C-alpha positions in Angstrom: -0.4 0.3 0.2 1.0 4.1 -0.8 0.8 6.4 1.2 2.4 9.3 0.0 0.7 11.7 2.5 3.0 9.7 5.5 4.3 12.7 7.8 7.8 10.4 7.5 7.9 11.5 4.0 7.8 15.1 3.9 6.3 14.5 0.0 6.2 18.1 -1.9 5.9 19.0 -5.7 9.0 20.6 -6.4 9.1 23.8 -6.7 8.8 25.6 -10.7 7.6 22.0 -12.1 4.3 20.9 -13.0 4.6 17.4 -12.3 7.9 16.6 -10.4 7.4 15.4 -7.1 9.3 15.2 -4.4 10.0 13.1 -1.5 12.4 11.8 2.0 13.8 8.2 2.1 15.9 9.2 5.0 17.7 12.5 6.5 20.2 13.3 3.4 18.1 10.7 1.0 15.8 12.4 -1.6 13.7 10.4 -4.4 12.0 12.5 -7.4 9.3 10.3 -8.7 6.8 10.9 -11.7 2.3 9.9 -10.7 1.1 8.4 -13.6 -2.8 7.3 -12.3 -1.6 5.0 -9.7 2.0 4.4 -11.0 4.8 6.3 -9.4 7.8 6.7 -11.9 11.0 6.6 -10.4 13.1 9.5 -11.2 16.1 9.7 -8.9 17.4 8.7 -5.7 20.0 10.6 -4.3 21.3 13.3 -1.8 20.0 16.2 -1.0 21.9 17.9 -4.2 20.0 15.9 -6.2 17.0 18.5 -6.4 19.3 20.2 -8.4 18.7 17.9 -11.3 15.6 15.4 -11.2 
């Protein structure tokens, strides 16, 4: 079951984008993804600096 609104993930849409989302996997690990219906499409995963090139 997916729960993108779980508080620990701090999921939010990236500023300046229409469809790229960010979530926290840990204090330093970020994941960026797109949503297509019920499908989560992983874009990148890495340290906070990946948000410069999602």
